[in-house]
C-alpha atoms as one frame of an Amber mdcrd trajectory, in Angstrom:
protein
  95.946  70.734 139.132  93.624  73.729 138.526  92.625  74.765 135.304  93.485
  78.198 133.429  90.365  80.322 133.397  89.200  81.656 129.899  88.469  84.515
 131.056  91.926  85.140 132.301  93.343  84.462 129.432  91.174  86.587 127.169
  91.764  90.041 128.238  96.060  89.641 127.365  95.406  88.175 123.546  93.301
  90.213 122.914  95.649  93.533 123.567  98.070  92.215 122.463  96.162  91.014
 118.896  95.104  94.976 118.831  97.516  96.256 119.412 100.172  94.575 116.972
  97.479  95.624 114.192  98.204  99.485 115.285 101.952  98.856 115.078 101.865
  97.101 111.281  99.210 100.295 110.906 101.714 102.567 111.838 104.665 101.237
 110.565 103.188 100.400 106.466 105.059 102.412 103.512 103.045 105.192 102.677
 100.719 105.184 105.443  98.575 108.709 103.189  98.298 106.165 100.144  94.415
 104.730  99.358  94.476 101.966  97.142  93.735 102.333  93.965  93.187  99.831
  91.256  92.743 101.715  87.985  96.358 101.598  88.682  98.138 100.260  84.799
  94.112 100.007  83.290  93.428 102.246  81.338  91.111 105.485  81.865  87.544
 104.613  82.081  84.627 106.044  78.904  83.967 109.479  79.881  80.404 109.900
  81.019  80.352 114.087  80.809  78.199 116.961  80.333  79.517 120.343  79.298
  80.251 122.699  81.598  79.103 126.197  80.745  80.586 126.987  77.226  83.900
 125.810  78.436  85.719 123.095  75.598  84.139 119.728  76.866  86.534 117.164
  78.268  86.803 114.963  75.336  88.090 110.712  74.562  90.316 111.666  72.590
  92.797 113.978  75.435  92.313 110.938  76.889  93.397 108.928  74.883  96.319
 111.639  72.495  99.052 113.446  72.781 102.049 113.271  75.844 101.088 112.848
  79.320  98.213 114.491  80.492  96.818 115.196  84.533  92.796 113.872  84.633
  91.662 115.510  88.183  88.265 115.721  89.518  87.684 118.609  91.225  84.954
 120.942  93.243  83.941 124.425  94.209  82.432 123.504  97.630  86.418 121.852
  98.456  88.308 123.272  99.927  91.349 121.503  99.045  90.778 121.832  95.100
  90.915 125.887  96.620  94.448 124.729  97.852  95.996 122.831  94.332  94.221
 125.150  91.444  98.062 127.292  91.861  99.865 124.071  91.054  97.547 122.814
  88.602  98.131 126.269  87.465 101.353 126.188  86.571 101.797 122.601  85.528
  99.591 124.104  82.490 101.644 126.708  82.137 104.591 124.708  81.765 102.736
 122.515  79.210 101.095 119.337  81.437  97.566 119.783  80.071  95.063 118.756
  82.412  91.308 117.668  82.510  89.151 119.031  84.354  85.933 116.969  85.935
  83.561 118.957  87.896  82.509 116.632  90.524  78.237 116.878  91.704  78.147
 120.751  91.637  76.486 123.271  90.929  78.121 124.706  87.219  76.843 128.604
  88.416  79.587 127.633  90.920  81.721 126.391  88.671  82.002 128.455  86.747
  82.668 131.423  89.403  85.392 129.590  91.004  86.442 129.067  87.235  86.168
 132.953  86.947  87.817 133.586  89.860  90.963 131.453  89.966  91.381 131.039
  86.006  90.351 127.964  83.841  93.657 125.453  83.757  91.863 123.060  81.451
  92.432 122.524  78.344  89.065 120.349  78.865  86.714 120.827  81.585  83.218
 119.012  81.974  80.743 117.918  84.511  80.545 114.688  86.164  78.042 112.569
  87.943  79.005 110.059  91.331  79.039 106.985  88.573  81.555 107.976  86.701
  83.703 109.154  89.429  83.200 105.886  90.856  84.208 104.200  87.623  87.742
 105.773  88.271  87.717 104.958  91.358  86.771 108.850  93.707  87.423 108.545
  96.953  85.508 112.377  96.999  87.617 115.878  95.087  90.150 116.798  94.768
  91.854 113.367  93.240  94.698 113.651  89.922  95.199 110.834  87.996  99.054
 111.201  85.768  98.301 108.985  81.996 100.238 108.089  79.614 100.409 109.016
  75.749  97.397 105.818  74.969  95.549 107.282  78.410  96.997 104.452  80.404
  96.630 105.650  84.501 100.350 105.727  86.427  99.461 107.103  89.211  96.723
 108.167  91.552  96.802 111.789  94.204  94.359 111.663  96.707  94.183 115.336
  98.389  95.092 117.934  96.952  98.338 118.287  93.853 100.879 119.741  95.877
 104.843 120.923  95.238 105.402 117.591  96.964 103.214 115.884  95.303 105.059
 116.618  91.889 108.063 116.922  93.356 107.764 113.057  94.897 105.240 111.159
  92.716 104.269 112.782  89.898 107.860 113.620  88.130 109.138 109.836  88.768
 105.627 108.671  87.580 107.107 110.147  84.604 110.538 109.269  84.366 109.356
 106.119  85.220 107.029 105.685  82.188 109.676 106.901  79.770 112.403 104.432
  80.672
């Protein structure tokens, strides 16, 4: 009786392993979600620089009041332009939005806000280190904080009406219970 060569068995086993991995990936609960270790933790301390003569983002803003959003954005970011009207609408409806301008030319950032309007109660510039402490993958990213600065949710990518309806509002309702 002859032995089966490993070269005969290995390709089908590898194929089945790869196929199983792809199938598991396709059936994830939310394939667009990027994991965040910050949910349920206190917001990191702010290490910011002022942005022109705009009111700066402060520690007090993070840790007082009601719910608030912390939005990492940049003038060079196309999706930031897309989400801006939604942030403006949230701010107009009473949601404090703190803007952290990420690795941007200050003149460009100020021109962006002059063109589209400034929805932020406080706006400052941050470097890559500060973004890393928040667990930011890239801009835009937005964090919902509760009354004492605990991070309740994170939206990677632009804040859309769908994100507001399906993630932001339910996270606030769950925190109120």
